[in-house]
All heavy atoms as a GROMACS GRO file, in nm:
protein
  654
    1MET      N    1  10.800  10.391   8.549
    1MET     CA    2  10.840  10.418   8.414
    1MET      C    3  10.958  10.514   8.411
    1MET      O    4  11.044  10.501   8.328
    1MET     CB    5  10.720  10.474   8.338
    1MET     CG    6  10.750  10.494   8.191
    1MET     SD    7  10.799  10.345   8.110
    1MET     CE    8  10.669  10.323   7.998
    2ALA      N    9  10.960  10.609   8.504
    2ALA     CA   10  11.069  10.708   8.505
    2ALA      C   11  11.204  10.641   8.527
    2ALA      O   12  11.301  10.675   8.460
    2ALA     CB   13  11.043  10.813   8.612
    3LEU      N   14  11.210  10.545   8.619
    3LEU     CA   15  11.337  10.476   8.640
    3LEU      C   16  11.372  10.389   8.521
    3LEU      O   17  11.490  10.376   8.485
    3LEU     CB   18  11.333  10.393   8.768
    3LEU     CG   19  11.355  10.473   8.895
    3LEU    CD1   20  11.329  10.388   9.017
    3LEU    CD2   21  11.494  10.530   8.900
    4LEU      N   22  11.273  10.330   8.457
    4LEU     CA   23  11.301  10.252   8.337
    4LEU      C   24  11.360  10.343   8.229
    4LEU      O   25  11.452  10.304   8.158
    4LEU     CB   26  11.174  10.183   8.287
    4LEU     CG   27  11.189  10.092   8.166
    4LEU    CD1   28  11.291   9.981   8.194
    4LEU    CD2   29  11.057  10.034   8.125
    5LEU      N   30  11.308  10.465   8.219
    5LEU     CA   31  11.361  10.559   8.121
    5LEU      C   32  11.504  10.602   8.152
    5LEU      O   33  11.574  10.649   8.063
    5LEU     CB   34  11.269  10.682   8.111
    5LEU     CG   35  11.133  10.654   8.047
    5LEU    CD1   36  11.046  10.778   8.056
    5LEU    CD2   37  11.147  10.605   7.905
    6ALA      N   38  11.548  10.583   8.275
    6ALA     CA   39  11.687  10.612   8.307
    6ALA      C   40  11.782  10.518   8.234
    6ALA      O   41  11.898  10.548   8.213
    6ALA     CB   42  11.710  10.601   8.458
    7PHE      N   43  11.729  10.405   8.191
    7PHE     CA   44  11.810  10.307   8.119
    7PHE      C   45  11.785  10.310   7.968
    7PHE      O   46  11.858  10.250   7.892
    7PHE     CB   47  11.782  10.166   8.173
    7PHE     CG   48  11.824  10.153   8.317
    7PHE    CD1   49  11.733  10.173   8.418
    7PHE    CD2   50  11.954  10.126   8.349
    7PHE    CE1   51  11.771  10.163   8.551
    7PHE    CE2   52  11.994  10.117   8.482
    7PHE     CZ   53  11.902  10.136   8.583
    8THR      N   54  11.681  10.379   7.925
    8THR     CA   55  11.648  10.391   7.783
    8THR      C   56  11.589  10.528   7.759
    8THR      O   57  11.485  10.561   7.814
    8THR     CB   58  11.544  10.285   7.740
    8THR    OG1   59  11.591  10.157   7.775
    8THR    CG2   60  11.517  10.289   7.592
    9ASP      N   61  11.654  10.610   7.678
    9ASP     CA   62  11.598  10.741   7.651
    9ASP      C   63  11.529  10.748   7.515
    9ASP      O   64  11.433  10.820   7.498
    9ASP     CB   65  11.702  10.851   7.665
    9ASP     CG   66  11.830  10.822   7.590
    9ASP    OD1   67  11.838  10.719   7.523
    9ASP    OD2   68  11.923  10.904   7.599
   10ASP      N   69  11.575  10.674   7.419
   10ASP     CA   70  11.507  10.662   7.290
   10ASP      C   71  11.566  10.542   7.216
   10ASP      O   72  11.655  10.475   7.265
   10ASP     CB   73  11.516  10.791   7.208
   10ASP     CG   74  11.659  10.829   7.172
   10ASP    OD1   75  11.746  10.741   7.164
   10ASP    OD2   76  11.683  10.949   7.152
   11ARG      N   77  11.515  10.514   7.101
   11ARG     CA   78  11.558  10.395   7.025
   11ARG      C   79  11.706  10.401   6.984
   11ARG      O   80  11.768  10.298   6.968
   11ARG     CB   81  11.472  10.380   6.900
   11ARG     CG   82  11.334  10.332   6.931
   11ARG     CD   83  11.323  10.192   6.878
   11ARG     NE   84  11.190  10.142   6.893
   11ARG     CZ   85  11.161  10.032   6.961
   11ARG    NH1   86  11.255   9.965   7.021
   11ARG    NH2   87  11.038   9.989   6.970
   12ARG      N   88  11.760  10.520   6.969
   12ARG     CA   89  11.899  10.530   6.926
   12ARG      C   90  11.994  10.469   7.026
   12ARG      O   91  12.094  10.411   6.990
   12ARG     CB   92  11.938  10.676   6.902
   12ARG     CG   93  11.869  10.736   6.782
   12ARG     CD   94  11.910  10.879   6.769
   12ARG     NE   95  11.869  10.946   6.894
   12ARG     CZ   96  11.826  11.069   6.902
   12ARG    NH1   97  11.822  11.143   6.796
   12ARG    NH2   98  11.790  11.121   7.017
   13GLY      N   99  11.964  10.478   7.154
   13GLY     CA  100  12.053  10.425   7.256
   13GLY      C  101  12.006  10.293   7.315
   13GLY      O  102  12.054  10.251   7.419
   14GLU      N  103  11.912  10.228   7.247
   14GLU     CA  104  11.853  10.107   7.304
   14GLU      C  105  11.955   9.996   7.324
   14GLU      O  106  11.954   9.928   7.427
   14GLU     CB  107  11.738  10.057   7.217
   14GLU     CG  108  11.660   9.949   7.286
   14GLU     CD  109  11.521   9.930   7.229
   14GLU    OE1  110  11.469  10.021   7.167
   14GLU    OE2  111  11.468   9.821   7.249
   15ALA      N  112  12.044   9.974   7.231
   15ALA     CA  113  12.144   9.868   7.244
   15ALA      C  114  12.236   9.894   7.363
   15ALA      O  115  12.267   9.802   7.440
   15ALA     CB  116  12.224   9.854   7.116
   16GLU      N  117  12.277  10.020   7.378
   16GLU     CA  118  12.365  10.054   7.490
   16GLU      C  119  12.291  10.042   7.624
   16GLU      O  120  12.348   9.995   7.722
   16GLU     CB  121  12.420  10.197   7.474
   16GLU     CG  122  12.515  10.214   7.358
   16GLU     CD  123  12.442  10.237   7.225
   16GLU    OE1  124  12.317  10.256   7.225
   16GLU    OE2  125  12.509  10.234   7.122
   17ALA      N  126  12.165  10.084   7.628
   17ALA     CA  127  12.086  10.074   7.751
   17ALA      C  128  12.064   9.928   7.788
   17ALA      O  129  12.073   9.891   7.906
   17ALA     CB  130  11.952  10.144   7.733
   18LEU      N  131  12.039   9.844   7.690
   18LEU     CA  132  12.020   9.703   7.716
   18LEU      C  133  12.148   9.641   7.769
   18LEU      O  134  12.146   9.565   7.867
   18LEU     CB  135  11.975   9.631   7.588
   18LEU     CG  136  11.940   9.484   7.601
   18LEU    CD1  137  11.827   9.464   7.702
   18LEU    CD2  138  11.901   9.428   7.466
   19ALA      N  139  12.261   9.677   7.711
   19ALA     CA  140  12.390   9.625   7.759
   19ALA      C  141  12.419   9.672   7.901
   19ALA      O  142  12.465   9.594   7.984
   19ALA     CB  143  12.502   9.668   7.664
   20ALA      N  144  12.390   9.798   7.930
   20ALA     CA  145  12.415   9.851   8.064
   20ALA      C  146  12.326   9.785   8.168
   20ALA      O  147  12.366   9.770   8.283
   20ALA     CB  148  12.393  10.002   8.065
   21SER      N  149  12.207   9.742   8.129
   21SER     CA  150  12.114   9.682   8.225
   21SER      C  151  12.149   9.537   8.256
   21SER      O  152  12.097   9.481   8.352
   21SER     CB  153  11.972   9.690   8.171
   21SER     OG  154  11.955   9.604   8.061
   22GLN      N  155  12.238   9.478   8.180
   22GLN     CA  156  12.274   9.339   8.200
   22GLN      C  157  12.396   9.326   8.292
   22GLN      O  158  12.476   9.236   8.277
   22GLN     CB  159  12.297   9.270   8.066
   22GLN     CG  160  12.169   9.262   7.986
   22GLN     CD  161  12.190   9.212   7.845
   22GLN    OE1  162  12.294   9.234   7.785
   22GLN    NE2  163  12.090   9.144   7.792
   23ASP      N  164  12.402   9.412   8.390
   23ASP     CA  165  12.510   9.414   8.489
   23ASP      C  166  12.502   9.290   8.577
   23ASP      O  167  12.395   9.247   8.617
   23ASP     CB  168  12.496   9.540   8.573
   23ASP     CG  169  12.612   9.562   8.668
   23ASP    OD1  170  12.700   9.476   8.677
   23ASP    OD2  171  12.612   9.667   8.734
   24ASP      N  172  12.618   9.233   8.608
   24ASP     CA  173  12.622   9.114   8.694
   24ASP      C  174  12.579   9.142   8.837
   24ASP      O  175  12.546   9.050   8.910
   24ASP     CB  176  12.764   9.055   8.694
   24ASP     CG  177  12.800   8.992   8.562
   24ASP    OD1  178  12.708   8.952   8.488
   24ASP    OD2  179  12.920   8.983   8.532
   25ASP      N  180  12.579   9.269   8.878
   25ASP     CA  181  12.543   9.304   9.014
   25ASP      C  182  12.392   9.308   9.038
   25ASP      O  183  12.349   9.323   9.152
   25ASP     CB  184  12.603   9.439   9.053
   25ASP     CG  185  12.755   9.434   9.062
   25ASP    OD1  186  12.809   9.323   9.082
   25ASP    OD2  187  12.818   9.539   9.048
   26VAL      N  188  12.313   9.299   8.933
   26VAL     CA  189  12.167   9.302   8.947
   26VAL      C  190  12.119   9.164   8.988
   26VAL      O  191  12.142   9.066   8.918
   26VAL     CB  192  12.100   9.348   8.817
   26VAL    CG1  193  11.947   9.343   8.830
   26VAL    CG2  194  12.145   9.487   8.778
   27PRO      N  195  12.051   9.155   9.103
   27PRO     CA  196  12.000   9.024   9.148
   27PRO      C  197  11.893   8.970   9.053
   27PRO      O  198  11.836   9.044   8.972
   27PRO     CB  199  11.939   9.054   9.286
   27PRO     CG  200  11.995   9.185   9.326
   27PRO     CD  201  12.026   9.260   9.200
   28ALA      N  202  11.864   8.843   9.067
   28ALA     CA  203  11.759   8.780   8.988
   28ALA      C  204  11.625   8.843   9.021
   28ALA      O  205  11.604   8.896   9.131
   28ALA     CB  206  11.755   8.631   9.016
   29LEU      N  207  11.531   8.837   8.927
   29LEU     CA  208  11.400   8.895   8.947
   29LEU      C  209  11.332   8.839   9.072
   29LEU      O  210  11.269   8.914   9.147
   29LEU     CB  211  11.312   8.874   8.824
   29LEU     CG  212  11.173   8.938   8.830
   29LEU    CD1  213  11.183   9.090   8.844
   29LEU    CD2  214  11.093   8.902   8.706
   30SER      N  215  11.345   8.710   9.098
   30SER     CA  216  11.282   8.651   9.216
   30SER      C  217  11.335   8.715   9.345
   30SER      O  218  11.259   8.740   9.439
   30SER     CB  219  11.303   8.500   9.219
   30SER     OG  220  11.441   8.469   9.219
   31GLU      N  221  11.464   8.745   9.349
   31GLU     CA  222  11.523   8.811   9.466
   31GLU      C  223  11.473   8.955   9.477
   31GLU      O  224  11.442   9.003   9.586
   31GLU     CB  225  11.676   8.809   9.458
   31GLU     CG  226  11.746   8.887   9.566
   31GLU     CD  227  11.726   8.831   9.707
   31GLU    OE1  228  11.697   8.711   9.721
   31GLU    OE2  229  11.739   8.910   9.803
   32LEU      N  230  11.463   9.024   9.365
   32LEU     CA  231  11.413   9.161   9.366
   32LEU      C  232  11.267   9.166   9.411
   32LEU      O  233  11.227   9.258   9.483
   32LEU     CB  234  11.429   9.223   9.227
   32LEU     CG  235  11.573   9.247   9.182
   32LEU    CD1  236  11.577   9.281   9.033
   32LEU    CD2  237  11.637   9.357   9.264
   33ILE      N  238  11.188   9.068   9.371
   33ILE     CA  239  11.048   9.062   9.414
   33ILE      C  240  11.041   9.040   9.564
   33ILE      O  241  10.963   9.106   9.634
   33ILE     CB  242  10.972   8.953   9.336
   33ILE    CG1  243  10.957   8.994   9.190
   33ILE    CG2  244  10.836   8.926   9.400
   33ILE    CD1  245  10.905   8.884   9.100
   34ALA      N  246  11.124   8.951   9.617
   34ALA     CA  247  11.126   8.926   9.762
   34ALA      C  248  11.167   9.052   9.837
   34ALA      O  249  11.106   9.088   9.939
   34ALA     CB  250  11.220   8.811   9.794
   35ARG      N  251  11.268   9.122   9.788
   35ARG     CA  252  11.312   9.246   9.853
   35ARG      C  253  11.203   9.352   9.847
   35ARG      O  254  11.182   9.426   9.943
   35ARG     CB  255  11.438   9.300   9.785
   35ARG     CG  256  11.561   9.217   9.810
   35ARG     CD  257  11.679   9.277   9.738
   35ARG     NE  258  11.796   9.192   9.747
   35ARG     CZ  259  11.914   9.223   9.696
   35ARG    NH1  260  11.930   9.338   9.632
   35ARG    NH2  261  12.016   9.140   9.708
   36GLY      N  262  11.135   9.359   9.734
   36GLY     CA  263  11.027   9.457   9.718
   36GLY      C  264  10.912   9.429   9.813
   36GLY      O  265  10.853   9.522   9.869
   37ALA      N  266  10.881   9.302   9.833
   37ALA     CA  267  10.771   9.266   9.924
   37ALA      C  268  10.805   9.301  10.068
   37ALA      O  269  10.716   9.329  10.148
   37ALA     CB  270  10.741   9.117   9.912
   38GLU      N  271  10.933   9.300  10.102
   38GLU     CA  272  10.976   9.332  10.238
   38GLU      C  273  10.999   9.481  10.261
   38GLU      O  274  11.018   9.524  10.374
   38GLU     CB  275  11.106   9.256  10.270
   38GLU     CG  276  11.088   9.107  10.274
   38GLU     CD  277  11.219   9.032  10.287
   38GLU    OE1  278  11.327   9.095  10.276
   38GLU    OE2  279  11.215   8.910  10.305
   39HIS      N  280  10.997   9.558  10.154
   39HIS     CA  281  11.025   9.702  10.164
   39HIS      C  282  10.904   9.773  10.224
   39HIS      O  283  10.791   9.740  10.198
   39HIS     CB  284  11.055   9.758  10.024
   39HIS     CG  285  11.142   9.879  10.026
   39HIS    ND1  286  11.097  10.002  10.067
   39HIS    CD2  287  11.271   9.895   9.992
   39HIS    CE1  288  11.196  10.090  10.057
   39HIS    NE2  289  11.303  10.027  10.011
   40VAL      N  290  10.930   9.874  10.305
   40VAL     CA  291  10.822   9.947  10.372
   40VAL      C  292  10.761  10.054  10.280
   40VAL      O  293  10.642  10.082  10.288
   40VAL     CB  294  10.876  10.010  10.502
   40VAL    CG1  295  10.772  10.097  10.567
   40VAL    CG2  296  10.920   9.900  10.597
   41ASP      N  297  10.838  10.111  10.191
   41ASP     CA  298  10.788  10.219  10.107
   41ASP      C  299  10.688  10.165  10.005
   41ASP      O  300  10.720  10.076   9.926
   41ASP     CB  301  10.904  10.287  10.035
   41ASP     CG  302  10.860  10.411   9.961
   41ASP    OD1  303  10.811  10.398   9.847
   41ASP    OD2  304  10.870  10.521  10.019
   42GLU      N  305  10.567  10.220  10.006
   42GLU     CA  306  10.461  10.170   9.917
   42GLU      C  307  10.494  10.191   9.770
   42GLU      O  308  10.448  10.116   9.684
   42GLU     CB  309  10.326  10.231   9.952
   42GLU     CG  310  10.312  10.378   9.926
   42GLU     CD  311  10.350  10.466  10.045
   42GLU    OE1  312  10.408  10.419  10.143
   42GLU    OE2  313  10.319  10.587  10.037
   43HIS      N  314  10.575  10.292   9.739
   43HIS     CA  315  10.612  10.315   9.600
   43HIS      C  316  10.703  10.204   9.548
   43HIS      O  317  10.690  10.160   9.434
   43HIS     CB  318  10.679  10.452   9.585
   43HIS     CG  319  10.590  10.564   9.625
   43HIS    ND1  320  10.594  10.619   9.750
   43HIS    CD2  321  10.492  10.628   9.558
   43HIS    CE1  322  10.503  10.713   9.758
   43HIS    NE2  323  10.439  10.721   9.643
   44VAL      N  324  10.794  10.158   9.633
   44VAL     CA  325  10.881  10.047   9.594
   44VAL      C  326  10.798   9.920   9.576
   44VAL      O  327  10.819   9.845   9.481
   44VAL     CB  328  10.992  10.026   9.699
   44VAL    CG1  329  11.070   9.897   9.671
   44VAL    CG2  330  11.087  10.144   9.700
   45ILE      N  331  10.703   9.898   9.665
   45ILE     CA  332  10.618   9.779   9.654
   45ILE      C  333  10.538   9.784   9.524
   45ILE      O  334  10.533   9.684   9.449
   45ILE     CB  335  10.524   9.769   9.777
   45ILE    CG1  336  10.608   9.746   9.903
   45ILE    CG2  337  10.422   9.658   9.758
   45ILE    CD1  338  10.531   9.762  10.032
   46LYS      N  339  10.478   9.898   9.492
   46LYS     CA  340  10.401   9.912   9.368
   46LYS      C  341  10.490   9.899   9.245
   46LYS      O  342  10.452   9.836   9.146
   46LYS     CB  343  10.328  10.047   9.366
   46LYS     CG  344  10.216  10.057   9.467
   46LYS     CD  345  10.157  10.197   9.467
   46LYS     CE  346  10.057  10.214   9.578
   46LYS     NZ  347  10.006  10.352   9.585
   47PHE      N  348  10.608   9.961   9.251
   47PHE     CA  349  10.700   9.954   9.138
   47PHE      C  350  10.749   9.811   9.116
   47PHE      O  351  10.765   9.767   9.003
   47PHE     CB  352  10.818  10.050   9.161
   47PHE     CG  353  10.904  10.071   9.040
   47PHE    CD1  354  10.851  10.127   8.924
   47PHE    CD2  355  11.037  10.035   9.041
   47PHE    CE1  356  10.930  10.147   8.812
   47PHE    CE2  357  11.117  10.055   8.929
   47PHE     CZ  358  11.062  10.111   8.815
   48THR      N  359  10.770   9.740   9.225
   48THR     CA  360  10.812   9.599   9.216
   48THR      C  361  10.705   9.518   9.144
   48THR      O  362  10.735   9.441   9.052
   48THR     CB  363  10.836   9.540   9.356
   48THR    OG1  364  10.942   9.615   9.419
   48THR    CG2  365  10.873   9.393   9.350
   49GLU      N  366  10.580   9.537   9.182
   49GLU     CA  367  10.471   9.464   9.119
   49GLU      C  368  10.460   9.501   8.971
   49GLU      O  369  10.444   9.414   8.885
   49GLU     CB  370  10.338   9.494   9.192
   49GLU     CG  371  10.220   9.413   9.142
   49GLU     CD  372  10.154   9.468   9.019
   49GLU    OE1  373  10.151   9.592   9.002
   49GLU    OE2  374  10.106   9.387   8.937
   50ALA      N  375  10.472   9.629   8.940
   50ALA     CA  376  10.460   9.674   8.801
   50ALA      C  377  10.573   9.617   8.714
   50ALA      O  378  10.549   9.570   8.602
   50ALA     CB  379  10.459   9.826   8.795
   51CYS      N  380  10.696   9.621   8.764
   51CYS     CA  381  10.809   9.567   8.688
   51CYS      C  382  10.797   9.416   8.668
   51CYS      O  383  10.826   9.365   8.560
   51CYS     CB  384  10.942   9.602   8.756
   51CYS     SG  385  10.990   9.774   8.738
   52ALA      N  386  10.754   9.346   8.772
   52ALA     CA  387  10.738   9.201   8.761
   52ALA      C  388  10.629   9.168   8.659
   52ALA      O  389  10.645   9.075   8.578
   52ALA     CB  390  10.703   9.142   8.897
   53ARG      N  391  10.520   9.244   8.661
   53ARG     CA  392  10.410   9.220   8.566
   53ARG      C  393  10.456   9.247   8.423
   53ARG      O  394  10.430   9.168   8.332
   53ARG     CB  395  10.291   9.311   8.602
   53ARG     CG  396  10.172   9.296   8.512
   53ARG     CD  397  10.050   9.376   8.559
   53ARG     NE  398  10.074   9.477   8.660
   53ARG     CZ  399  10.093   9.607   8.633
   53ARG    NH1  400  10.092   9.652   8.509
   53ARG    NH2  401  10.113   9.693   8.732
   54GLU      N  402  10.523   9.360   8.402
   54GLU     CA  403  10.572   9.392   8.268
   54GLU      C  404  10.678   9.293   8.220
   54GLU      O  405  10.680   9.256   8.103
   54GLU     CB  406  10.626   9.535   8.265
   54GLU     CG  407  10.519   9.641   8.279
   54GLU     CD  408  10.416   9.636   8.168
   54GLU    OE1  409  10.454   9.618   8.050
   54GLU    OE2  410  10.296   9.649   8.199
   55TYR      N  411  10.764   9.250   8.310
   55TYR     CA  412  10.867   9.152   8.274
   55TYR      C  413  10.802   9.021   8.230
   55TYR      O  414  10.850   8.955   8.137
   55TYR     CB  415  10.962   9.129   8.392
   55TYR     CG  416  11.078   9.040   8.357
   55TYR    CD1  417  11.195   9.094   8.304
   55TYR    CD2  418  11.072   8.902   8.375
   55TYR    CE1  419  11.302   9.014   8.270
   55TYR    CE2  420  11.179   8.821   8.341
   55TYR     CZ  421  11.294   8.877   8.289
   55TYR     OH  422  11.400   8.795   8.254
   56ALA      N  423  10.692   8.983   8.297
   56ALA     CA  424  10.621   8.860   8.259
   56ALA      C  425  10.564   8.872   8.118
   56ALA      O  426  10.559   8.773   8.044
   56ALA     CB  427  10.511   8.830   8.359
   57LEU      N  428  10.524   8.992   8.080
   57LEU     CA  429  10.467   9.013   7.946
   57LEU      C  430  10.576   9.030   7.840
   57LEU      O  431  10.564   8.980   7.728
   57LEU     CB  432  10.378   9.138   7.946
   57LEU     CG  433  10.254   9.131   8.033
   57LEU    CD1  434  10.186   9.268   8.040
   57LEU    CD2  435  10.158   9.026   7.979
   58ARG      N  436  10.682   9.105   7.875
   58ARG     CA  437  10.791   9.136   7.782
   58ARG      C  438  10.923   9.125   7.856
   58ARG      O  439  10.974   9.227   7.906
   58ARG     CB  440  10.773   9.278   7.727
   58ARG     CG  441  10.656   9.296   7.635
   58ARG     CD  442  10.639   9.441   7.593
   58ARG     NE  443  10.596   9.529   7.703
   58ARG     CZ  444  10.473   9.534   7.752
   58ARG    NH1  445  10.381   9.455   7.704
   58ARG    NH2  446  10.442   9.617   7.848
   59PRO      N  447  10.981   9.006   7.866
   59PRO     CA  448  11.108   8.992   7.939
   59PRO      C  449  11.215   9.086   7.883
   59PRO      O  450  11.244   9.086   7.764
   59PRO     CB  451  11.146   8.846   7.916
   59PRO     CG  452  11.017   8.777   7.888
   59PRO     CD  453  10.934   8.878   7.813
   60ASP      N  454  11.266   9.169   7.972
   60ASP     CA  455  11.365   9.268   7.934
   60ASP      C  456  11.447   9.298   8.060
   60ASP      O  457  11.390   9.336   8.162
   60ASP     CB  458  11.295   9.394   7.884
   60ASP     CG  459  11.389   9.498   7.827
   60ASP    OD1  460  11.502   9.514   7.881
   60ASP    OD2  461  11.351   9.567   7.731
   61PRO      N  462  11.578   9.283   8.056
   61PRO     CA  463  11.660   9.306   8.175
   61PRO      C  464  11.654   9.448   8.228
   61PRO      O  465  11.692   9.475   8.341
   61PRO     CB  466  11.801   9.268   8.131
   61PRO     CG  467  11.799   9.274   7.984
   61PRO     CD  468  11.658   9.242   7.942
   62ARG      N  469  11.603   9.542   8.149
   62ARG     CA  470  11.592   9.680   8.197
   62ARG      C  471  11.490   9.693   8.309
   62ARG      O  472  11.502   9.778   8.395
   62ARG     CB  473  11.560   9.774   8.082
   62ARG     CG  474  11.681   9.791   7.990
   62ARG     CD  475  11.648   9.868   7.868
   62ARG     NE  476  11.569   9.782   7.781
   62ARG     CZ  477  11.542   9.811   7.655
   62ARG    NH1  478  11.585   9.922   7.603
   62ARG    NH2  479  11.471   9.728   7.582
   63TYR      N  480  11.388   9.605   8.312
   63TYR     CA  481  11.294   9.607   8.425
   63TYR      C  482  11.365   9.569   8.554
   63TYR      O  483  11.344   9.631   8.658
   63TYR     CB  484  11.176   9.512   8.399
   63TYR     CG  485  11.083   9.560   8.291
   63TYR    CD1  486  11.071   9.489   8.172
   63TYR    CD2  487  11.006   9.675   8.307
   63TYR    CE1  488  10.985   9.532   8.072
   63TYR    CE2  489  10.921   9.719   8.208
   63TYR     CZ  490  10.911   9.647   8.091
   63TYR     OH  491  10.826   9.691   7.993
   64GLU      N  492  11.448   9.466   8.548
   64GLU     CA  493  11.524   9.425   8.666
   64GLU      C  494  11.621   9.534   8.710
   64GLU      O  495  11.633   9.563   8.829
   64GLU     CB  496  11.600   9.294   8.638
   64GLU     CG  497  11.510   9.177   8.613
   64GLU     CD  498  11.584   9.060   8.552
   64GLU    OE1  499  11.651   9.079   8.449
   64GLU    OE2  500  11.573   8.951   8.608
   65ALA      N  501  11.689   9.596   8.613
   65ALA     CA  502  11.785   9.701   8.645
   65ALA      C  503  11.715   9.822   8.707
   65ALA      O  504  11.764   9.880   8.805
   65ALA     CB  505  11.862   9.742   8.520
   66ALA      N  506  11.600   9.861   8.652
   66ALA     CA  507  11.526   9.975   8.706
   66ALA      C  508  11.475   9.944   8.847
   66ALA      O  509  11.481  10.028   8.937
   66ALA     CB  510  11.409  10.010   8.615
   67LEU      N  511  11.428   9.823   8.867
   67LEU     CA  512  11.379   9.782   8.998
   67LEU      C  513  11.492   9.780   9.100
   67LEU      O  514  11.476   9.829   9.212
   67LEU     CB  515  11.314   9.644   8.987
   67LEU     CG  516  11.247   9.587   9.110
   67LEU    CD1  517  11.150   9.685   9.172
   67LEU    CD2  518  11.175   9.458   9.073
   68HIS      N  519  11.606   9.727   9.060
   68HIS     CA  520  11.722   9.725   9.149
   68HIS      C  521  11.764   9.867   9.186
   68HIS      O  522  11.793   9.897   9.302
   68HIS     CB  523  11.836   9.650   9.081
   68HIS     CG  524  11.958   9.631   9.165
   68HIS    ND1  525  11.956   9.568   9.287
   68HIS    CD2  526  12.086   9.669   9.146
   68HIS    CE1  527  12.078   9.567   9.338
   68HIS    NE2  528  12.158   9.628   9.254
   69ALA      N  529  11.765   9.957   9.088
   69ALA     CA  530  11.802  10.096   9.114
   69ALA      C  531  11.704  10.161   9.212
   69ALA      O  532  11.747  10.231   9.305
   69ALA     CB  533  11.805  10.174   8.982
   70ALA      N  534  11.576  10.138   9.194
   70ALA     CA  535  11.476  10.196   9.284
   70ALA      C  536  11.494  10.143   9.426
   70ALA      O  537  11.489  10.220   9.523
   70ALA     CB  538  11.335  10.164   9.234
   71GLN      N  539  11.516  10.014   9.439
   71GLN     CA  540  11.532   9.956   9.572
   71GLN      C  541  11.658  10.006   9.641
   71GLN      O  542  11.661  10.018   9.764
   71GLN     CB  543  11.531   9.803   9.564
   71GLN     CG  544  11.395   9.748   9.528
   71GLN     CD  545  11.395   9.598   9.511
   71GLN    OE1  546  11.498   9.532   9.518
   71GLN    NE2  547  11.278   9.542   9.489
   72GLN      N  548  11.759  10.039   9.565
   72GLN     CA  549  11.882  10.093   9.624
   72GLN      C  550  11.868  10.240   9.661
   72GLN      O  551  11.927  10.285   9.758
   72GLN     CB  552  11.999  10.076   9.528
   72GLN     CG  553  12.045   9.933   9.514
   72GLN     CD  554  12.166   9.923   9.424
   72GLN    OE1  555  12.174   9.988   9.322
   72GLN    NE2  556  12.261   9.840   9.464
   73ARG      N  557  11.790  10.314   9.583
   73ARG     CA  558  11.782  10.459   9.602
   73ARG      C  559  11.676  10.503   9.701
   73ARG      O  560  11.688  10.610   9.761
   73ARG     CB  561  11.757  10.527   9.467
   73ARG     CG  562  11.876  10.511   9.375
   73ARG     CD  563  11.853  10.570   9.239
   73ARG     NE  564  11.972  10.550   9.159
   73ARG     CZ  565  11.972  10.536   9.029
   73ARG    NH1  566  11.859  10.541   8.962
   73ARG    NH2  567  12.084  10.518   8.964
   74ILE      N  568  11.571  10.423   9.718
   74ILE     CA  569  11.464  10.459   9.811
   74ILE      C  570  11.488  10.384   9.941
   74ILE      O  571  11.485  10.261   9.944
   74ILE     CB  572  11.326  10.427   9.753
   74ILE    CG1  573  11.306  10.506   9.623
   74ILE    CG2  574  11.216  10.459   9.854
   74ILE    CD1  575  11.180  10.469   9.547
   75PRO      N  576  11.515  10.457  10.048
   75PRO     CA  577  11.550  10.389  10.173
   75PRO      C  578  11.436  10.306  10.230
   75PRO      O  579  11.321  10.344  10.224
   75PRO     CB  580  11.586  10.503  10.269
   75PRO     CG  581  11.535  10.628  10.207
   75PRO     CD  582  11.513  10.602  10.062
   76ASN      N  583  11.473  10.190  10.283
   76ASN     CA  584  11.380  10.104  10.354
   76ASN      C  585  11.388  10.144  10.500
   76ASN      O  586  11.489  10.125  10.564
   76ASN     CB  587  11.417   9.957  10.334
   76ASN     CG  588  11.312   9.863  10.388
   76ASN    OD1  589  11.218   9.905  10.455
   76ASN    ND2  590  11.328   9.736  10.357
   77ARG      N  591  11.284  10.199  10.552
   77ARG     CA  592  11.286  10.254  10.688
   77ARG      C  593  11.253  10.150  10.796
   77ARG      O  594  11.218  10.184  10.905
   77ARG     CB  595  11.188  10.370  10.696
   77ARG     CG  596  11.217  10.476  10.592
   77ARG     CD  597  11.194  10.614  10.645
   77ARG     NE  598  11.201  10.717  10.543
   77ARG     CZ  599  11.311  10.764  10.492
   77ARG    NH1  600  11.428  10.718  10.526
   77ARG    NH2  601  11.309  10.859  10.401
   78GLY      N  602  11.268  10.023  10.762
   78GLY     CA  603  11.245   9.917  10.861
   78GLY      C  604  11.117   9.841  10.833
   78GLY      O  605  11.033   9.883  10.754
   79ALA      N  606  11.107   9.728  10.896
   79ALA     CA  607  10.992   9.642  10.875
   79ALA      C  608  10.867   9.699  10.940
   79ALA      O  609  10.873   9.763  11.044
   79ALA     CB  610  11.020   9.503  10.932
   80LEU      N  611  10.756   9.675  10.876
   80LEU     CA  612  10.627   9.713  10.934
   80LEU      C  613  10.593   9.617  11.047
   80LEU      O  614  10.618   9.498  11.038
   80LEU     CB  615  10.517   9.708  10.828
   80LEU     CG  616  10.520   9.813  10.719
   80LEU    CD1  617  10.412   9.782  10.616
   80LEU    CD2  618  10.501   9.950  10.777
   81SER      N  619  10.534   9.668  11.149
   81SER     CA  620  10.491   9.584  11.260
   81SER      C  621  10.340   9.588  11.268
   81SER      O  622  10.279   9.695  11.264
   81SER     CB  623  10.553   9.634  11.392
   81SER     OG  624  10.502   9.558  11.498
   82VAL      N  625  10.277   9.472  11.280
   82VAL     CA  626  10.133   9.467  11.294
   82VAL      C  627  10.092   9.485  11.439
   82VAL      O  628   9.975   9.502  11.469
   82VAL     CB  629  10.075   9.335  11.238
   82VAL    CG1  630  10.098   9.326  11.089
   82VAL    CG2  631  10.135   9.215  11.308
   83PHE      N  632  10.188   9.481  11.529
   83PHE     CA  633  10.160   9.499  11.672
   83PHE      C  634  10.215   9.633  11.717
   83PHE      O  635  10.331   9.666  11.692
   83PHE     CB  636  10.225   9.387  11.753
   83PHE     CG  637  10.179   9.251  11.710
   83PHE    CD1  638  10.261   9.166  11.639
   83PHE    CD2  639  10.051   9.208  11.743
   83PHE    CE1  640  10.218   9.041  11.599
   83PHE    CE2  641  10.008   9.082  11.703
   83PHE     CZ  642  10.091   8.998  11.632
   84PRO      N  643  10.135   9.714  11.786
   84PRO     CA  644  10.186   9.843  11.834
   84PRO      C  645  10.297   9.824  11.936
   84PRO      O  646  10.300   9.727  12.009
   84PRO     CB  647  10.064   9.910  11.897
   84PRO     CG  648   9.956   9.809  11.902
   84PRO     CD  649   9.998   9.689  11.820
   85ALA      N  650  10.387   9.919  11.938
   85ALA     CA  651  10.501   9.912  12.030
   85ALA      C  652  10.459   9.942  12.173
   85ALA      O  653  10.362  10.000  12.202
   85ALA     CB  654  10.609  10.008  11.986
   0.00000   0.00000   0.00000
């Protein structure tokens, strides 16, 4: 929710926040979900699921923009391995 609020602070700026979230550089939701599933950080994985769920209920490009921002800002420290090294 905090990252979503980075794109919307109150109703007065809602039109501007919506316009800013419709950036051409934001990948499609399906791509963001795939990236989130591959991310090692559990917060990114949980946030990905939450944004996808909310988007399914209320389609809004701000969910995609917030998810994209989180995935860019939280480093992916590499793939998880099920086999010990």
